[in-house]
C-alpha atoms as an extended CHARMM CRD file, in Angstrom:
* protein
*
       265  EXT
         1         1  MET       CA             20.9610000000       21.8430000000       61.3040000000  PROA      1               0.0000000000
         2         2  LEU       CA             23.6930000000       21.4540000000       58.6530000000  PROA      2               0.0000000000
         3         3  LYS       CA             22.6010000000       22.2040000000       55.1080000000  PROA      3               0.0000000000
         4         4  ILE       CA             24.3870000000       22.0410000000       51.7940000000  PROA      4               0.0000000000
         5         5  LYS       CA             24.8860000000       25.4850000000       50.2430000000  PROA      5               0.0000000000
         6         6  GLN       CA             23.1190000000       25.6610000000       46.8880000000  PROA      6               0.0000000000
         7         7  THR       CA             24.8650000000       27.4450000000       44.0220000000  PROA      7               0.0000000000
         8         8  HSD       CA             21.6700000000       27.3360000000       41.8990000000  PROA      8               0.0000000000
         9         9  SER       CA             17.9280000000       27.2270000000       42.5180000000  PROA      9               0.0000000000
        10        10  PHE       CA             17.2700000000       23.8310000000       40.9130000000  PROA      10              0.0000000000
        11        11  HSD       CA             17.1990000000       20.3640000000       42.4360000000  PROA      11              0.0000000000
        12        12  LEU       CA             19.2970000000       17.8190000000       40.5730000000  PROA      12              0.0000000000
        13        13  VAL       CA             17.7930000000       14.5830000000       41.8710000000  PROA      13              0.0000000000
        14        14  ASP       CA             20.2020000000       11.7820000000       42.7710000000  PROA      14              0.0000000000
        15        15  PRO       CA             19.6730000000        8.3500000000       41.1560000000  PROA      15              0.0000000000
        16        16  SER       CA             17.0120000000        6.5250000000       43.1880000000  PROA      16              0.0000000000
        17        17  PRO       CA             15.7020000000        2.9380000000       43.2040000000  PROA      17              0.0000000000
        18        18  TRP       CA             12.2970000000        3.9770000000       44.5770000000  PROA      18              0.0000000000
        19        19  PRO       CA             10.4190000000        4.8400000000       41.3320000000  PROA      19              0.0000000000
        20        20  ILE       CA             11.0190000000        1.4770000000       39.6350000000  PROA      20              0.0000000000
        21        21  LEU       CA             10.4140000000       -0.4450000000       42.8630000000  PROA      21              0.0000000000
        22        22  ALA       CA              7.1980000000        1.4800000000       43.5100000000  PROA      22              0.0000000000
        23        23  GLY       CA              6.0290000000        0.6910000000       39.9850000000  PROA      23              0.0000000000
        24        24  LEU       CA              6.7480000000       -3.0160000000       40.3900000000  PROA      24              0.0000000000
        25        25  SER       CA              5.0010000000       -3.1990000000       43.7710000000  PROA      25              0.0000000000
        26        26  ALA       CA              1.9700000000       -1.3610000000       42.3500000000  PROA      26              0.0000000000
        27        27  LEU       CA              1.9030000000       -3.9030000000       39.5280000000  PROA      27              0.0000000000
        28        28  MET       CA              1.8970000000       -6.6810000000       42.1410000000  PROA      28              0.0000000000
        29        29  VAL       CA             -1.0610000000       -5.0510000000       43.8620000000  PROA      29              0.0000000000
        30        30  THR       CA             -2.9490000000       -4.8380000000       40.5580000000  PROA      30              0.0000000000
        31        31  PHE       CA             -2.2640000000       -8.4310000000       39.5510000000  PROA      31              0.0000000000
        32        32  GLY       CA             -2.9330000000       -9.6720000000       43.0730000000  PROA      32              0.0000000000
        33        33  GLY       CA             -6.2740000000       -7.8520000000       43.1930000000  PROA      33              0.0000000000
        34        34  VAL       CA             -7.3870000000       -9.2630000000       39.8390000000  PROA      34              0.0000000000
        35        35  LEU       CA             -6.2940000000      -12.7990000000       40.7840000000  PROA      35              0.0000000000
        36        36  THR       CA             -8.0830000000      -12.5210000000       44.1340000000  PROA      36              0.0000000000
        37        37  MET       CA            -11.3160000000      -11.4580000000       42.4230000000  PROA      37              0.0000000000
        38        38  HSD       CA            -11.0690000000      -14.5540000000       40.2270000000  PROA      38              0.0000000000
        39        39  PHE       CA            -10.3620000000      -16.8110000000       43.2260000000  PROA      39              0.0000000000
        40        40  TYR       CA             -6.8200000000      -17.8390000000       42.2900000000  PROA      40              0.0000000000
        41        41  THR       CA             -4.9070000000      -19.4400000000       45.1500000000  PROA      41              0.0000000000
        42        42  MET       CA             -1.9310000000      -17.0700000000       45.3320000000  PROA      42              0.0000000000
        43        43  GLY       CA             -3.8960000000      -13.9280000000       44.4770000000  PROA      43              0.0000000000
        44        44  THR       CA             -4.4230000000      -12.7420000000       48.0540000000  PROA      44              0.0000000000
        45        45  SER       CA             -0.7990000000      -13.4170000000       49.0150000000  PROA      45              0.0000000000
        46        46  LEU       CA              0.4660000000      -11.4230000000       46.0130000000  PROA      46              0.0000000000
        47        47  LEU       CA             -1.9770000000       -8.6030000000       46.7900000000  PROA      47              0.0000000000
        48        48  PHE       CA             -0.8770000000       -8.1860000000       50.4050000000  PROA      48              0.0000000000
        49        49  PHE       CA              2.8040000000       -8.6740000000       49.6130000000  PROA      49              0.0000000000
        50        50  GLY       CA              2.6460000000       -5.9910000000       46.9320000000  PROA      50              0.0000000000
        51        51  PHE       CA              0.6980000000       -3.6400000000       49.2140000000  PROA      51              0.0000000000
        52        52  ASP       CA              3.1220000000       -4.0840000000       52.1270000000  PROA      52              0.0000000000
        53        53  LEU       CA              6.0720000000       -3.5710000000       49.8020000000  PROA      53              0.0000000000
        54        54  LEU       CA              4.4570000000       -0.4610000000       48.3380000000  PROA      54              0.0000000000
        55        55  CYS       CA              3.9530000000        1.0170000000       51.8250000000  PROA      55              0.0000000000
        56        56  ILE       CA              7.5980000000        0.3560000000       52.7510000000  PROA      56              0.0000000000
        57        57  ILE       CA              8.8590000000        1.8840000000       49.4960000000  PROA      57              0.0000000000
        58        58  ALA       CA              6.5820000000        4.9240000000       49.9070000000  PROA      58              0.0000000000
        59        59  ALA       CA              7.9210000000        5.5070000000       53.4220000000  PROA      59              0.0000000000
        60        60  ALA       CA             11.5180000000        5.1880000000       52.1940000000  PROA      60              0.0000000000
        61        61  TRP       CA             10.8840000000        7.4570000000       49.2020000000  PROA      61              0.0000000000
        62        62  TRP       CA              9.2430000000       10.1790000000       51.2870000000  PROA      62              0.0000000000
        63        63  SER       CA             12.0200000000        9.9490000000       53.8760000000  PROA      63              0.0000000000
        64        64  SER       CA             14.4490000000       10.6670000000       51.0400000000  PROA      64              0.0000000000
        65        65  VAL       CA             12.4060000000       13.7270000000       50.0610000000  PROA      65              0.0000000000
        66        66  ILE       CA             12.3870000000       14.9110000000       53.6950000000  PROA      66              0.0000000000
        67        67  ARG       CA             16.1520000000       14.4320000000       53.9020000000  PROA      67              0.0000000000
        68        68  GLU       CA             16.7110000000       16.3960000000       50.6720000000  PROA      68              0.0000000000
        69        69  GLY       CA             14.5300000000       19.2990000000       51.7860000000  PROA      69              0.0000000000
        70        70  THR       CA             15.2370000000       19.4520000000       55.5240000000  PROA      70              0.0000000000
        71        71  PHE       CA             18.8700000000       18.3910000000       55.9180000000  PROA      71              0.0000000000
        72        72  GLU       CA             20.4240000000       19.0060000000       52.4970000000  PROA      72              0.0000000000
        73        73  GLY       CA             18.6710000000       22.2800000000       51.6590000000  PROA      73              0.0000000000
        74        74  GLN       CA             17.7650000000       21.0940000000       48.1510000000  PROA      74              0.0000000000
        75        75  HSD       CA             14.2460000000       22.5440000000       48.2600000000  PROA      75              0.0000000000
        76        76  THR       CA             14.8410000000       26.1100000000       47.2010000000  PROA      76              0.0000000000
        77        77  ALA       CA             12.0180000000       28.5560000000       46.4650000000  PROA      77              0.0000000000
        78        78  ARG       CA             11.9210000000       27.4160000000       42.8380000000  PROA      78              0.0000000000
        79        79  VAL       CA             11.8660000000       23.7320000000       43.8220000000  PROA      79              0.0000000000
        80        80  LYS       CA              9.1540000000       24.4110000000       46.4060000000  PROA      80              0.0000000000
        81        81  LYS       CA              7.0520000000       26.0830000000       43.7250000000  PROA      81              0.0000000000
        82        82  GLY       CA              7.3760000000       22.9730000000       41.5770000000  PROA      82              0.0000000000
        83        83  LEU       CA              6.4240000000       20.6940000000       44.4710000000  PROA      83              0.0000000000
        84        84  MET       CA              3.3560000000       22.7800000000       45.2710000000  PROA      84              0.0000000000
        85        85  MET       CA              2.3200000000       22.7730000000       41.6150000000  PROA      85              0.0000000000
        86        86  GLY       CA              2.7000000000       18.9930000000       41.5660000000  PROA      86              0.0000000000
        87        87  MET       CA              0.4790000000       18.6810000000       44.6350000000  PROA      87              0.0000000000
        88        88  LEU       CA             -2.0950000000       20.9660000000       43.0570000000  PROA      88              0.0000000000
        89        89  LEU       CA             -2.1740000000       18.8760000000       39.8840000000  PROA      89              0.0000000000
        90        90  PHE       CA             -2.5040000000       15.7160000000       41.9910000000  PROA      90              0.0000000000
        91        91  ILE       CA             -5.5460000000       17.1980000000       43.7620000000  PROA      91              0.0000000000
        92        92  VAL       CA             -7.0430000000       18.1120000000       40.3650000000  PROA      92              0.0000000000
        93        93  SER       CA             -6.6520000000       14.4850000000       39.2910000000  PROA      93              0.0000000000
        94        94  GLU       CA             -8.3900000000       13.4270000000       42.5160000000  PROA      94              0.0000000000
        95        95  ILE       CA            -11.2610000000       15.7860000000       41.7000000000  PROA      95              0.0000000000
        96        96  MET       CA            -11.6460000000       14.0190000000       38.3620000000  PROA      96              0.0000000000
        97        97  PHE       CA            -11.5830000000       10.6800000000       40.1890000000  PROA      97              0.0000000000
        98        98  PHE       CA            -14.4910000000       11.6360000000       42.4420000000  PROA      98              0.0000000000
        99        99  PHE       CA            -16.3020000000       13.3510000000       39.5730000000  PROA      99              0.0000000000
       100       100  ALA       CA            -16.7020000000        9.9130000000       37.9970000000  PROA      100             0.0000000000
       101       101  PHE       CA            -18.5190000000        8.6230000000       41.1010000000  PROA      101             0.0000000000
       102       102  PHE       CA            -20.7840000000       11.6750000000       41.2800000000  PROA      102             0.0000000000
       103       103  PHE       CA            -21.5580000000       11.3450000000       37.5830000000  PROA      103             0.0000000000
       104       104  ALA       CA            -22.4940000000        7.6770000000       38.0390000000  PROA      104             0.0000000000
       105       105  PHE       CA            -24.6840000000        8.5440000000       41.0330000000  PROA      105             0.0000000000
       106       106  PHE       CA            -26.5920000000       11.2990000000       39.2330000000  PROA      106             0.0000000000
       107       107  TYR       CA            -26.9510000000        9.1660000000       36.0970000000  PROA      107             0.0000000000
       108       108  VAL       CA            -28.6800000000        6.3190000000       37.9280000000  PROA      108             0.0000000000
       109       109  SER       CA            -30.6260000000        8.5090000000       40.3620000000  PROA      109             0.0000000000
       110       110  LEU       CA            -32.0820000000       10.9600000000       37.8380000000  PROA      110             0.0000000000
       111       111  ASN       CA            -33.0270000000        8.1560000000       35.4620000000  PROA      111             0.0000000000
       112       112  PRO       CA            -33.8100000000        5.1650000000       37.7280000000  PROA      112             0.0000000000
       113       113  SER       CA            -34.1040000000        1.7960000000       36.0250000000  PROA      113             0.0000000000
       114       114  PRO       CA            -37.3460000000       -0.2200000000       36.0860000000  PROA      114             0.0000000000
       115       115  ALA       CA            -35.2950000000       -2.9940000000       37.6950000000  PROA      115             0.0000000000
       116       116  ILE       CA            -35.1770000000       -0.9520000000       40.9290000000  PROA      116             0.0000000000
       117       117  GLY       CA            -38.8080000000        0.1490000000       40.7340000000  PROA      117             0.0000000000
       118       118  GLY       CA            -38.3020000000        3.2370000000       38.5750000000  PROA      118             0.0000000000
       119       119  VAL       CA            -37.7590000000        5.3740000000       41.6850000000  PROA      119             0.0000000000
       120       120  TRP       CA            -34.8040000000        6.6290000000       43.6830000000  PROA      120             0.0000000000
       121       121  PRO       CA            -33.9490000000        5.3730000000       46.2440000000  PROA      121             0.0000000000
       122       122  PRO       CA            -34.9560000000        1.9310000000       44.9900000000  PROA      122             0.0000000000
       123       123  PHE       CA            -38.3840000000        0.6660000000       45.9940000000  PROA      123             0.0000000000
       124       124  LEU       CA            -38.6240000000       -0.6750000000       49.5870000000  PROA      124             0.0000000000
       125       125  TYR       CA            -35.0530000000        0.4090000000       50.3930000000  PROA      125             0.0000000000
       126       126  GLU       CA            -34.3070000000        1.6360000000       53.9060000000  PROA      126             0.0000000000
       127       127  THR       CA            -31.8020000000        4.4790000000       53.5880000000  PROA      127             0.0000000000
       128       128  LEU       CA            -29.5990000000        6.1290000000       56.1880000000  PROA      128             0.0000000000
       129       129  ASN       CA            -30.7500000000        9.1830000000       58.1010000000  PROA      129             0.0000000000
       130       130  ALA       CA            -28.6730000000       12.0560000000       56.7200000000  PROA      130             0.0000000000
       131       131  PHE       CA            -29.0000000000       14.0400000000       59.9400000000  PROA      131             0.0000000000
       132       132  GLY       CA            -27.7340000000       11.2520000000       62.1890000000  PROA      132             0.0000000000
       133       133  VAL       CA            -24.1650000000       10.0100000000       61.9810000000  PROA      133             0.0000000000
       134       134  PRO       CA            -23.5170000000       11.6180000000       58.5480000000  PROA      134             0.0000000000
       135       135  PHE       CA            -24.3600000000       15.0930000000       59.8620000000  PROA      135             0.0000000000
       136       136  LEU       CA            -22.2190000000       14.5210000000       62.9600000000  PROA      136             0.0000000000
       137       137  ASN       CA            -19.3530000000       13.4370000000       60.7230000000  PROA      137             0.0000000000
       138       138  THR       CA            -19.8290000000       16.5810000000       58.6580000000  PROA      138             0.0000000000
       139       139  VAL       CA            -19.4390000000       18.7500000000       61.7560000000  PROA      139             0.0000000000
       140       140  ILE       CA            -16.3770000000       16.7470000000       62.8560000000  PROA      140             0.0000000000
       141       141  LEU       CA            -14.6490000000       16.9660000000       59.4720000000  PROA      141             0.0000000000
       142       142  LEU       CA            -15.3270000000       20.6890000000       59.0660000000  PROA      142             0.0000000000
       143       143  THR       CA            -13.9920000000       21.2530000000       62.5760000000  PROA      143             0.0000000000
       144       144  SER       CA            -10.8360000000       19.3470000000       61.6630000000  PROA      144             0.0000000000
       145       145  GLY       CA            -10.4610000000       21.6480000000       58.6580000000  PROA      145             0.0000000000
       146       146  ALA       CA            -10.5640000000       24.5930000000       61.0490000000  PROA      146             0.0000000000
       147       147  THR       CA             -8.0010000000       23.0750000000       63.4380000000  PROA      147             0.0000000000
       148       148  ILE       CA             -5.5060000000       22.3340000000       60.6580000000  PROA      148             0.0000000000
       149       149  THR       CA             -5.8990000000       25.9520000000       59.4770000000  PROA      149             0.0000000000
       150       150  VAL       CA             -5.1530000000       27.1090000000       63.0260000000  PROA      150             0.0000000000
       151       151  ALA       CA             -2.0620000000       24.8740000000       62.9950000000  PROA      151             0.0000000000
       152       152  HSD       CA             -0.9460000000       26.4980000000       59.7400000000  PROA      152             0.0000000000
       153       153  GLU       CA             -1.3620000000       29.9750000000       61.2020000000  PROA      153             0.0000000000
       154       154  ALA       CA              0.5660000000       28.8770000000       64.3030000000  PROA      154             0.0000000000
       155       155  ILE       CA              3.4910000000       27.6170000000       62.1810000000  PROA      155             0.0000000000
       156       156  ILE       CA              3.5720000000       30.8740000000       60.2250000000  PROA      156             0.0000000000
       157       157  GLY       CA              3.4920000000       32.7690000000       63.5340000000  PROA      157             0.0000000000
       158       158  GLY       CA              6.3100000000       30.6640000000       64.9930000000  PROA      158             0.0000000000
       159       159  SER       CA              4.1810000000       29.1450000000       67.7760000000  PROA      159             0.0000000000
       160       160  LYS       CA              5.2040000000       25.4990000000       67.9110000000  PROA      160             0.0000000000
       161       161  THR       CA              3.0370000000       24.6660000000       70.9530000000  PROA      161             0.0000000000
       162       162  HSD       CA             -0.1730000000       25.9210000000       69.3620000000  PROA      162             0.0000000000
       163       163  ALA       CA              0.6880000000       24.1770000000       66.1090000000  PROA      163             0.0000000000
       164       164  VAL       CA              1.2620000000       20.8430000000       67.8860000000  PROA      164             0.0000000000
       165       165  LEU       CA             -1.9930000000       21.1040000000       69.8270000000  PROA      165             0.0000000000
       166       166  SER       CA             -3.9870000000       22.0180000000       66.7240000000  PROA      166             0.0000000000
       167       167  LEU       CA             -2.4570000000       19.2190000000       64.6550000000  PROA      167             0.0000000000
       168       168  GLY       CA             -3.1180000000       16.7570000000       67.4890000000  PROA      168             0.0000000000
       169       169  ALA       CA             -6.7520000000       17.8920000000       67.6070000000  PROA      169             0.0000000000
       170       170  THR       CA             -7.0100000000       17.3920000000       63.8340000000  PROA      170             0.0000000000
       171       171  ILE       CA             -5.7540000000       13.8200000000       64.1330000000  PROA      171             0.0000000000
       172       172  VAL       CA             -8.1780000000       13.0410000000       66.9760000000  PROA      172             0.0000000000
       173       173  LEU       CA            -11.0970000000       14.3970000000       64.9480000000  PROA      173             0.0000000000
       174       174  ALA       CA             -9.9870000000       12.3840000000       61.9180000000  PROA      174             0.0000000000
       175       175  VAL       CA             -9.8740000000        9.1670000000       63.9720000000  PROA      175             0.0000000000
       176       176  ILE       CA            -13.3590000000        9.8860000000       65.3690000000  PROA      176             0.0000000000
       177       177  PHE       CA            -14.6620000000       10.4930000000       61.8460000000  PROA      177             0.0000000000
       178       178  THR       CA            -13.2290000000        7.2010000000       60.5910000000  PROA      178             0.0000000000
       179       179  SER       CA            -14.5780000000        5.2980000000       63.6100000000  PROA      179             0.0000000000
       180       180  LEU       CA            -18.0840000000        6.6700000000       63.0440000000  PROA      180             0.0000000000
       181       181  GLN       CA            -17.8140000000        5.7800000000       59.3550000000  PROA      181             0.0000000000
       182       182  VAL       CA            -16.9410000000        2.1860000000       60.2740000000  PROA      182             0.0000000000
       183       183  LEU       CA            -19.8880000000        2.1030000000       62.7020000000  PROA      183             0.0000000000
       184       184  GLU       CA            -22.1890000000        3.4010000000       59.9770000000  PROA      184             0.0000000000
       185       185  TYR       CA            -21.0170000000        0.7050000000       57.5790000000  PROA      185             0.0000000000
       186       186  ALA       CA            -21.4250000000       -2.0220000000       60.2000000000  PROA      186             0.0000000000
       187       187  THR       CA            -25.0290000000       -1.0030000000       60.9480000000  PROA      187             0.0000000000
       188       188  SER       CA            -26.0600000000       -0.0920000000       57.3940000000  PROA      188             0.0000000000
       189       189  PRO       CA            -29.3370000000       -1.7090000000       56.2570000000  PROA      189             0.0000000000
       190       190  PHE       CA            -27.8840000000       -2.3410000000       52.7890000000  PROA      190             0.0000000000
       191       191  THR       CA            -24.5640000000       -3.5460000000       51.3350000000  PROA      191             0.0000000000
       192       192  ILE       CA            -22.4490000000       -2.7900000000       48.2830000000  PROA      192             0.0000000000
       193       193  SER       CA            -24.1310000000       -5.6770000000       46.4280000000  PROA      193             0.0000000000
       194       194  ASP       CA            -27.6560000000       -4.2840000000       46.9510000000  PROA      194             0.0000000000
       195       195  SER       CA            -28.3470000000       -2.9340000000       43.4650000000  PROA      195             0.0000000000
       196       196  VAL       CA            -26.8350000000        0.1900000000       41.9900000000  PROA      196             0.0000000000
       197       197  TYR       CA            -27.7780000000        2.1900000000       45.0960000000  PROA      197             0.0000000000
       198       198  GLY       CA            -25.4410000000        0.1890000000       47.3300000000  PROA      198             0.0000000000
       199       199  SER       CA            -22.7080000000        0.1880000000       44.6970000000  PROA      199             0.0000000000
       200       200  THR       CA            -22.6530000000        3.9600000000       44.1840000000  PROA      200             0.0000000000
       201       201  PHE       CA            -23.0370000000        4.6840000000       47.8970000000  PROA      201             0.0000000000
       202       202  PHE       CA            -20.2120000000        2.4690000000       49.1430000000  PROA      202             0.0000000000
       203       203  MET       CA            -17.8590000000        3.2290000000       46.2490000000  PROA      203             0.0000000000
       204       204  ALA       CA            -18.1210000000        6.9950000000       46.7300000000  PROA      204             0.0000000000
       205       205  THR       CA            -18.1440000000        7.0810000000       50.5390000000  PROA      205             0.0000000000
       206       206  GLY       CA            -15.6630000000        4.2150000000       50.8160000000  PROA      206             0.0000000000
       207       207  PHE       CA            -13.0550000000        5.8620000000       48.6230000000  PROA      207             0.0000000000
       208       208  HSD       CA            -13.5720000000        9.0870000000       50.5560000000  PROA      208             0.0000000000
       209       209  GLY       CA            -12.9650000000        7.1610000000       53.7810000000  PROA      209             0.0000000000
       210       210  PHE       CA             -9.7600000000        5.7680000000       52.2700000000  PROA      210             0.0000000000
       211       211  HSD       CA             -8.6500000000        9.3190000000       51.4570000000  PROA      211             0.0000000000
       212       212  VAL       CA             -9.3910000000       10.3530000000       55.0430000000  PROA      212             0.0000000000
       213       213  PHE       CA             -7.1840000000        7.4690000000       56.2340000000  PROA      213             0.0000000000
       214       214  ILE       CA             -4.3300000000        8.5310000000       53.9310000000  PROA      214             0.0000000000
       215       215  GLY       CA             -4.7750000000       12.1630000000       54.9600000000  PROA      215             0.0000000000
       216       216  THR       CA             -4.6270000000       11.1790000000       58.6340000000  PROA      216             0.0000000000
       217       217  ILE       CA             -1.2800000000        9.4650000000       58.0640000000  PROA      217             0.0000000000
       218       218  PHE       CA             -0.1120000000       12.5300000000       56.1340000000  PROA      218             0.0000000000
       219       219  ILE       CA             -0.9870000000       14.8190000000       59.0670000000  PROA      219             0.0000000000
       220       220  LEU       CA              0.4980000000       12.3920000000       61.6150000000  PROA      220             0.0000000000
       221       221  VAL       CA              3.8220000000       12.4910000000       59.7610000000  PROA      221             0.0000000000
       222       222  CYS       CA              3.6010000000       16.3060000000       59.7830000000  PROA      222             0.0000000000
       223       223  LEU       CA              3.0670000000       16.2000000000       63.5550000000  PROA      223             0.0000000000
       224       224  PHE       CA              6.2100000000       14.0960000000       64.0420000000  PROA      224             0.0000000000
       225       225  ARG       CA              8.1530000000       16.4460000000       61.7710000000  PROA      225             0.0000000000
       226       226  LEU       CA              6.8340000000       19.4430000000       63.6740000000  PROA      226             0.0000000000
       227       227  LEU       CA              8.0120000000       17.9190000000       66.9570000000  PROA      227             0.0000000000
       228       228  ALA       CA             11.4070000000       17.2910000000       65.3510000000  PROA      228             0.0000000000
       229       229  ASP       CA             11.6400000000       20.9710000000       64.2810000000  PROA      229             0.0000000000
       230       230  HSD       CA             11.5680000000       20.1920000000       60.5550000000  PROA      230             0.0000000000
       231       231  PHE       CA              9.2300000000       23.1150000000       59.8190000000  PROA      231             0.0000000000
       232       232  THR       CA             10.1920000000       26.7540000000       59.9410000000  PROA      232             0.0000000000
       233       233  VAL       CA              8.2180000000       29.9560000000       59.4610000000  PROA      233             0.0000000000
       234       234  GLU       CA              9.4950000000       30.2410000000       55.8820000000  PROA      234             0.0000000000
       235       235  HSD       CA              9.7740000000       26.5790000000       54.9110000000  PROA      235             0.0000000000
       236       236  HSD       CA              6.9220000000       24.1460000000       55.6460000000  PROA      236             0.0000000000
       237       237  CYS       CA              6.0580000000       22.8480000000       52.1920000000  PROA      237             0.0000000000
       238       238  GLY       CA              5.1990000000       19.3580000000       53.4640000000  PROA      238             0.0000000000
       239       239  PHE       CA              2.6590000000       20.7200000000       55.8950000000  PROA      239             0.0000000000
       240       240  GLU       CA              1.0790000000       22.9710000000       53.2710000000  PROA      240             0.0000000000
       241       241  CYS       CA              0.6060000000       19.9720000000       50.9770000000  PROA      241             0.0000000000
       242       242  ALA       CA             -1.0400000000       18.0460000000       53.8320000000  PROA      242             0.0000000000
       243       243  ALA       CA             -3.3480000000       20.9910000000       54.5870000000  PROA      243             0.0000000000
       244       244  TRP       CA             -4.3610000000       21.3010000000       50.9300000000  PROA      244             0.0000000000
       245       245  TYR       CA             -5.1090000000       17.5940000000       50.7840000000  PROA      245             0.0000000000
       246       246  TRP       CA             -7.1810000000       17.7360000000       53.9780000000  PROA      246             0.0000000000
       247       247  HSD       CA             -9.2410000000       20.6880000000       52.7390000000  PROA      247             0.0000000000
       248       248  PHE       CA             -9.8700000000       18.7390000000       49.5320000000  PROA      248             0.0000000000
       249       249  VAL       CA            -11.1610000000       15.8420000000       51.6440000000  PROA      249             0.0000000000
       250       250  ASP       CA            -13.4480000000       18.2910000000       53.4880000000  PROA      250             0.0000000000
       251       251  VAL       CA            -14.9470000000       19.6700000000       50.2870000000  PROA      251             0.0000000000
       252       252  VAL       CA            -15.5540000000       16.2220000000       48.7910000000  PROA      252             0.0000000000
       253       253  TRP       CA            -17.3690000000       15.1690000000       51.9660000000  PROA      253             0.0000000000
       254       254  LEU       CA            -19.6420000000       18.2320000000       51.7610000000  PROA      254             0.0000000000
       255       255  PHE       CA            -20.6700000000       17.1900000000       48.2500000000  PROA      255             0.0000000000
       256       256  LEU       CA            -21.1600000000       13.5880000000       49.4120000000  PROA      256             0.0000000000
       257       257  PHE       CA            -23.3300000000       14.6750000000       52.3270000000  PROA      257             0.0000000000
       258       258  ILE       CA            -25.4960000000       17.0180000000       50.2530000000  PROA      258             0.0000000000
       259       259  THR       CA            -25.9520000000       14.7370000000       47.2410000000  PROA      259             0.0000000000
       260       260  ILE       CA            -25.7710000000       11.1170000000       48.3930000000  PROA      260             0.0000000000
       261       261  TYR       CA            -26.8410000000       11.3030000000       52.0430000000  PROA      261             0.0000000000
       262       262  TRP       CA            -29.3820000000       14.1490000000       51.9590000000  PROA      262             0.0000000000
       263       263  TRP       CA            -30.7360000000       14.6360000000       48.4220000000  PROA      263             0.0000000000
       264       264  GLY       CA            -30.1900000000       11.0290000000       47.3330000000  PROA      264             0.0000000000
       265       265  SER       CA            -32.1110000000        9.5060000000       50.2360000000  PROA      265             0.0000000000
């Protein structure tokens, strides 16, 4: 694999069209979503066009990052440290994002409104059994956290076969988790419009499900890169970021299971 010899430890980024294009496509998604909610004719078209464009730009942008780190040798130890710090700060921002949902849930559950009977869960509400599908999903997601850790250890130990098998198992478990989540939503006795209980439940668990979907794509890309020999014993920054993100998803689900599924019901 041919790499450019670095004479310094910094990465001088080449001019790129992706940041401005990503910003514009995200703006399309925002405007399209607002217009759709207000039943404007072209709102849905703008929403999906902006989302598709954003996905294409994200793929192109990340491919540029992979090229810079894998084929050009731009990701030195100092650059890697900066990338890892950026990922860590991103996860901290995600923690704040989910904190808002947990705060809303505890606010309405510890001080239930008379409009919902003054009790939590609301009066006459049929809630989900925490030790049914939610508990099974907890076991599945924690197991996937273990398999991705095994994959990490295999990469560090130079065992590509074990790493591939462990990453493949992680993806399978993630797909099973998402499928069970969809089944749970389809058979749920309440909807997002059923008072504040439905709103807080589906907002918190739904956004977590979206993060699982994004994390699954993240790990799938890592699997393809692993098969293409992009990762080495010393340099596998992309995989480490994916593993951090997946462990974050695991921890958030534990809090969701304990608070919303078990205690909240």
